[in-house]
KOLMI-212741 format. One record per residue (C-alpha): residue number from 1; residue in three letters; z, y negated, x. Coordinates in steps of 0.05 Angstrom, whole numbers, padded with zeros to 5 digits, always signed. Each point is the difference from the previous one (the first is absolute). Layout:
N
   i  aa      w      v      u
 NUM ALA      Z      Y      X
...
//
This chain:
368
   i  aa      w      v      u
   1 MET -00141 -00621 +00831
   2 THR +00038 +00049 +00046
   3 THR +00061 -00046 +00005
   4 GLU +00003 -00007 -00075
   5 MET +00001 +00075 -00010
   6 GLN +00054 +00006 +00052
   7 GLU +00043 -00051 -00036
   8 ILE -00006 +00038 -00065
   9 ALA +00021 +00065 +00034
  10 ILE +00061 -00032 +00029
  11 THR +00019 -00030 -00068
  12 GLU -00003 +00068 -00032
  13 GLU +00045 +00030 +00053
  14 LYS +00056 -00051 -00012
  15 PRO +00064 +00033 -00028
  16 LEU +00019 -00017 -00071
  17 LEU +00051 -00053 -00011
  18 PRO +00071 +00021 -00017
  19 GLY +00001 +00024 -00072
  20 GLN -00077 +00000 -00006
  21 SER -00002 +00075 +00009
  22 ASP +00041 +00011 -00062
  23 THR -00044 -00047 -00039
  24 VAL -00062 +00038 +00019
  25 LYS +00032 +00066 -00016
  26 ASP +00021 -00026 -00068
  27 ALA -00071 -00024 -00014
  28 GLU -00028 +00068 +00020
  29 ILE +00049 +00037 -00045
  30 ALA -00015 -00047 -00058
  31 ALA -00076 +00012 +00010
  32 ARG +00011 +00075 -00001
  33 ILE +00041 -00004 -00063
  34 LEU -00053 -00042 -00034
  35 LEU -00054 +00049 +00022
  36 ASP +00040 +00059 -00027
  37 GLN +00016 -00033 -00066
  38 GLY -00070 -00030 -00008
  39 GLN -00021 -00066 -00028
  40 GLU +00004 -00005 -00075
  41 HIS -00052 -00037 -00041
  42 ARG -00012 -00014 -00073
  43 VAL -00075 +00002 -00014
  44 GLU -00029 -00031 -00063
  45 THR -00052 +00043 -00034
  46 PRO -00041 -00004 -00065
  47 HIS +00052 +00045 -00034
  48 GLY +00065 -00025 +00028
  49 VAL +00038 -00003 +00067
  50 LEU +00005 +00056 +00049
  51 HIS +00055 +00011 +00051
  52 VAL -00031 +00018 +00067
  53 THR +00034 +00015 +00066
  54 VAL -00039 -00003 +00066
  55 HIS +00019 +00035 +00064
  56 GLY -00032 -00017 +00068
  57 ALA -00061 -00041 +00020
  58 GLY -00044 +00060 +00016
  59 ASN -00072 -00009 +00023
  60 ALA -00043 -00047 -00039
  61 ARG -00060 +00045 +00013
  62 ARG +00034 +00059 -00033
  63 PRO +00015 +00010 -00074
  64 ALA +00070 -00011 -00027
  65 ILE +00039 +00059 -00025
  66 LEU +00017 -00017 -00072
  67 THR +00051 +00044 -00038
  68 PHE +00014 +00005 -00074
  69 HIS +00062 +00037 -00027
  70 ASP +00012 +00047 -00058
  71 VAL +00037 -00011 -00065
  72 GLY +00076 -00002 +00007
  73 MET -00005 -00025 +00070
  74 ASP -00016 -00063 +00039
  75 SER -00034 -00007 +00067
  76 LYS +00065 +00010 +00038
  77 SER +00024 +00063 -00034
  78 CYS -00070 +00029 +00000
  79 PHE -00024 -00015 +00070
  80 SER +00057 -00018 +00046
  81 THR +00013 +00072 +00021
  82 LEU -00072 +00010 +00020
  83 PHE -00015 -00068 +00033
  84 LYS +00065 -00001 +00039
  85 PHE -00010 +00071 +00026
  86 GLU -00001 +00000 +00076
  87 GLU -00069 +00030 +00007
  88 MET -00029 -00048 -00050
  89 GLN +00015 -00060 +00045
  90 GLU -00062 +00016 +00042
  91 ILE -00040 -00013 -00062
  92 VAL +00039 -00059 -00025
  93 LYS -00005 -00039 +00063
  94 ASN -00076 +00003 -00003
  95 PHE -00008 -00023 -00073
  96 THR +00027 -00053 -00047
  97 VAL +00040 +00038 -00054
  98 VAL +00003 -00031 -00068
  99 HIS +00047 +00028 -00055
 100 VAL -00017 -00023 -00070
 101 ASP +00052 +00007 -00057
 102 ALA -00026 +00009 -00070
 103 PRO +00020 -00060 -00046
 104 GLY +00075 -00003 -00011
 105 GLN +00015 +00062 +00042
 106 GLU +00026 -00032 +00064
 107 ASP +00073 -00005 +00016
 108 GLY +00031 -00061 -00034
 109 ALA -00058 -00009 -00048
 110 ALA +00010 -00043 -00063
 111 ILE +00011 +00042 -00063
 112 TYR -00058 -00004 -00048
 113 PRO +00019 -00025 -00070
 114 ALA -00005 +00042 -00063
 115 GLY -00072 +00007 -00024
 116 TYR -00029 -00015 +00068
 117 GLN -00072 +00025 +00008
 118 TYR -00003 +00037 +00065
 119 ALA -00065 +00003 +00038
 120 SER -00043 +00062 -00011
 121 MET -00019 +00044 +00060
 122 ASP -00069 -00032 +00000
 123 GLN +00032 -00069 +00002
 124 VAL +00047 +00018 +00056
 125 SER -00060 +00025 +00041
 126 GLU -00034 -00066 -00013
 127 MET +00058 -00036 +00033
 128 LEU -00014 +00029 +00068
 129 PRO -00062 -00043 +00019
 130 ALA +00046 -00060 -00004
 131 VAL +00045 +00034 +00053
 132 LEU -00057 +00013 +00047
 133 GLN -00025 -00073 -00009
 134 TYR +00071 -00028 +00010
 135 PHE +00007 +00034 +00068
 136 ASN -00073 -00005 +00018
 137 PHE -00009 +00075 +00006
 138 ARG -00071 +00022 +00001
 139 THR +00014 +00074 -00010
 140 ILE +00060 +00048 -00009
 141 ILE +00021 +00071 +00006
 142 GLY +00036 +00017 -00065
 143 VAL +00061 +00044 -00004
 144 GLY +00023 +00014 -00071
 145 VAL +00049 +00046 -00034
 146 GLY -00004 +00022 -00072
 147 ALA -00012 -00060 -00042
 148 GLY -00015 -00038 +00065
 149 ALA -00052 +00051 +00018
 150 TYR -00033 -00010 -00069
 151 ILE +00001 -00077 +00008
 152 LEU -00032 +00004 +00070
 153 SER -00052 +00049 -00026
 154 LYS -00020 -00047 -00055
 155 PHE -00001 -00059 +00050
 156 THR -00045 +00039 +00047
 157 LEU -00049 +00019 -00053
 158 SER -00007 -00073 -00020
 159 ASN -00001 -00027 +00071
 160 PRO -00030 +00053 +00045
 161 ASP -00015 -00048 +00057
 162 ALA +00072 -00021 +00006
 163 VAL +00029 +00070 +00014
 164 GLU -00014 +00038 +00065
 165 GLY +00045 +00060 -00017
 166 LEU +00046 +00028 -00053
 167 VAL +00063 +00043 +00006
 168 LEU +00018 +00022 -00071
 169 ILE +00066 +00039 -00010
 170 ASN +00011 +00033 -00066
 171 VAL -00061 -00032 -00032
 172 ASP -00021 +00013 -00071
 173 THR -00064 -00037 -00016
 174 ASN -00003 +00027 -00072
 175 ALA +00027 -00031 -00063
 176 ARG +00054 +00040 -00036
 177 GLY -00025 +00053 -00047
 178 TRP +00028 +00017 -00069
 179 MET +00046 +00053 +00029
 180 ASP +00027 -00049 +00051
 181 TRP +00009 -00052 -00056
 182 ALA +00039 +00049 -00044
 183 ALA +00042 +00022 +00059
 184 GLN +00017 -00071 +00016
 185 LYS +00020 -00015 -00072
 186 LEU +00047 +00059 +00001
 187 SER +00028 -00021 +00068
 188 ASN +00013 -00070 -00028
 189 LEU +00045 +00031 -00053
 190 THR +00037 +00050 +00045
 191 SER +00003 -00032 +00069
 192 SER +00025 -00065 +00027
 193 LEU -00048 -00048 +00035
 194 PRO +00027 +00016 +00070
 195 ASP -00010 +00075 -00013
 196 GLN -00071 -00011 -00026
 197 ILE -00018 -00039 +00063
 198 LEU +00035 +00051 +00046
 199 SER -00040 +00056 -00033
 200 HIS -00062 -00041 +00017
 201 LEU +00021 -00011 +00072
 202 PHE +00029 +00068 +00020
 203 SER -00016 +00073 -00008
 204 GLN +00037 +00045 -00051
 205 GLU +00031 +00038 +00059
 206 GLU +00029 -00064 +00028
 207 MET +00025 -00022 -00069
 208 SER +00032 +00069 -00013
 209 ALA +00034 -00001 +00069
 210 ASN +00024 -00071 -00012
 211 THR -00009 -00016 +00073
 212 GLU +00034 -00059 +00033
 213 LEU -00067 -00037 -00001
 214 ILE -00003 +00010 -00077
 215 GLN +00071 -00024 -00008
 216 THR -00014 -00061 +00043
 217 HIS -00061 -00021 -00040
 218 ARG +00033 +00016 -00067
 219 GLU +00057 -00047 +00017
 220 ARG -00048 -00052 +00027
 221 ILE -00044 +00000 -00062
 222 SER +00059 +00005 -00050
 223 LYS +00035 -00060 +00031
 224 ALA -00063 -00042 +00012
 225 PRO +00011 -00071 -00027
 226 ASN -00074 -00002 -00016
 227 LEU -00002 +00066 -00041
 228 ILE -00036 -00034 -00055
 229 ASN -00056 -00020 +00048
 230 ILE -00002 +00071 +00026
 231 GLU -00009 +00026 -00071
 232 LEU -00058 -00049 -00012
 233 PHE -00034 +00023 +00064
 234 TRP +00011 +00073 -00022
 235 LYS -00031 -00013 -00067
 236 SER -00060 -00035 +00030
 237 TYR -00013 +00060 +00045
 238 GLN +00008 +00047 -00059
 239 GLY -00057 -00042 -00034
 240 ARG -00048 +00005 +00059
 241 ARG -00074 +00010 -00012
 242 ASP -00044 +00056 +00028
 243 LEU -00033 -00024 +00064
 244 ASN -00060 +00045 -00014
 245 ILE -00007 +00021 +00072
 246 GLU -00059 +00047 +00012
 247 ARG -00043 +00016 +00060
 248 ASN -00049 -00054 -00021
 249 ASN +00057 -00049 -00015
 250 THR +00050 +00006 +00056
 251 PHE +00030 -00035 +00060
 252 LYS -00046 -00025 +00054
 253 CYS +00054 +00005 +00055
 254 PRO +00037 +00058 +00033
 255 VAL +00057 +00026 -00043
 256 MET +00061 +00042 +00015
 257 LEU +00033 +00032 -00059
 258 VAL +00072 +00022 +00009
 259 VAL +00043 +00042 -00045
 260 GLY +00063 +00043 +00009
 261 ASP -00001 +00073 -00018
 262 GLN +00028 +00008 -00070
 263 ALA -00002 -00075 -00010
 264 PRO -00009 -00026 -00073
 265 TYR -00070 -00026 +00016
 266 GLU -00024 +00060 +00041
 267 GLU -00053 +00019 -00051
 268 ALA -00023 -00071 -00010
 269 ALA -00010 -00009 +00075
 270 VAL -00039 +00066 +00006
 271 GLU -00044 -00023 -00058
 272 CYS -00010 -00068 +00033
 273 ASN -00019 +00034 +00065
 274 SER -00054 +00041 -00037
 275 LYS -00032 -00065 -00024
 276 LEU -00005 -00037 +00066
 277 ASP -00051 +00001 +00055
 278 PRO +00017 +00060 +00043
 279 THR -00030 -00033 +00063
 280 THR +00052 -00057 -00002
 281 THR +00059 +00032 -00033
 282 SER +00063 +00032 +00032
 283 PHE +00047 +00039 -00044
 284 LEU +00072 +00008 +00028
 285 LYS +00043 +00049 -00041
 286 MET +00070 -00001 +00032
 287 ALA +00047 +00058 -00005
 288 ASP +00075 -00014 -00009
 289 ALA -00017 -00072 -00015
 290 GLY +00020 -00004 -00074
 291 GLY -00024 -00058 -00041
 292 MET +00008 -00055 +00052
 293 PRO -00031 +00022 +00066
 294 GLN +00009 -00069 +00031
 295 LEU +00076 +00008 -00008
 296 THR +00008 +00074 +00016
 297 GLN -00053 +00012 +00052
 298 PRO -00013 -00066 +00036
 299 SER -00016 +00033 +00065
 300 LYS -00055 +00044 -00026
 301 LEU -00029 -00057 -00044
 302 THR +00002 -00047 +00061
 303 GLU -00040 +00050 +00042
 304 ALA -00051 +00009 -00055
 305 PHE -00006 -00076 -00010
 306 LYS -00011 -00010 +00073
 307 TYR -00058 +00050 +00001
 308 PHE -00029 -00031 -00061
 309 ILE +00000 -00069 +00034
 310 GLN -00029 +00029 +00062
 311 GLY -00055 +00032 -00042
 312 MET -00018 -00069 -00024
 313 GLY -00009 -00022 +00072
 314 TYR +00067 -00035 +00012
 315 MET +00051 +00018 +00054
 316 ALA -00049 +00050 +00030
 317 SER +00035 -00002 +00067
 318 SER +00070 +00007 -00030
 319 CYS +00042 +00054 +00032
 320 MET +00027 +00061 -00040
 321 THR +00062 -00010 -00038
 322 ARG +00063 +00033 +00026
 323 LEU -00002 +00045 -00062
 324 SER -00071 +00026 +00021
 325 ARG +00024 +00014 +00071
 326 SER +00059 +00039 -00025
 327 ARG -00040 +00052 -00037
 328 THR -00066 +00035 +00006
 329 THR -00054 -00001 -00053
 330 SER -00071 +00023 -00008
 331 LEU -00059 -00027 -00040
 332 SER -00042 +00054 -00032
 333 SER -00059 -00002 -00047
 334 SER -00005 +00040 -00061
 335 PHE -00046 +00008 -00061
 336 SER +00026 -00020 -00070
 337 MET -00032 +00017 -00066
 338 GLU +00047 -00046 -00037
 339 GLY -00038 -00044 -00050
 340 SER -00065 -00026 +00029
 341 ARG +00029 -00006 +00070
 342 SER -00037 +00045 +00048
 343 ARG +00038 -00013 +00063
 344 SER +00071 -00019 +00019
 345 ARG +00040 -00004 +00064
 346 THR +00072 +00021 +00003
 347 LEU +00055 -00027 +00047
 348 SER +00055 +00051 +00012
 349 GLN +00053 +00019 +00049
 350 GLY -00023 +00051 +00051
 351 SER +00006 +00025 +00071
 352 GLN -00055 -00041 +00031
 353 GLY +00020 -00063 +00037
 354 GLY -00024 -00069 -00016
 355 GLN -00016 -00036 -00066
 356 LEU -00062 -00036 -00022
 357 PRO -00005 -00056 -00051
 358 PRO -00035 +00018 -00065
 359 SER -00074 -00009 +00001
 360 PRO -00021 -00054 -00050
 361 SER -00062 +00040 -00017
 362 HIS +00034 +00055 -00041
 363 THR +00054 +00007 -00052
 364 MET +00065 +00019 +00032
 365 GLU +00043 +00046 -00042
 366 VAL +00064 -00001 +00039
 367 SER +00065 +00038 -00009
 368 CYS +00059 -00022 +00042
//
């Protein structure tokens, strides 16, 4: 037995043959590129085909992180900035990350013909069980933005055992009211489709300033070959139903609500927060984040996401991010009389060293 082990050791120490080193390096580079780009799949569901991109192998004993984008975006434009952020890599390497594109929204999608009946928001949410079954995922941590947050909310209410945690950015769980309906009718007459969607994605301050981010997304949407598909997804979201979330009809998993200060859906997120279980809900209101925190403040959102995951019992031994080490913070408790909530805890910048992850036992109302 000893001799055999020695022979193996000697074999491993042999130098590579001429040219073999380059071959190995090329294979490693190709593997890294494949990992960065992700593996693309087309998943058949009861309501059509979904384009899904999977990154990493993760840990089979952990849930997959499943994302769903907003209207006017696809998984790349919505989540690449966040998930390619340097500090996010500590999370990404520990989980399988699955980006789901709404029907017809992915880059290079076929154009739907005139009169095509696009799936309702309920039907899109009903497509997700097929994705979990296709990849043999037992559970997920959902990360959704806008329309994607609504879809993941609907999926979680229908499949509570399949979701271990939810991160909902700019969520609105309500159906449109009459005022919203009238405003949209007027907007249809006075604004182009790209401008309507931009007003949904970004704050009025950002729109008025016409920032570089606004210009980039206006051009991307205006020139999108699948603009017809985007319009169908937009109309489907406009026709969403009320999820009727109340304290006795709410999510069974931990939830982190995220919204930018002055964002279009700030009031909707605050209202949603008031309806959720305060013992399992974190509310992150981000200053200077605009309408798309995952694009404008990836560092703060990454840090909050990491603490959220740690609160669920994953990555408990993970070291602090460089962002945390570079600034000091304090965790203080305060009483809140807002709604029926009797207690909240606030995370703020201060003079005391160290930083603690949010306690999962209390609603976290956080201003960054």
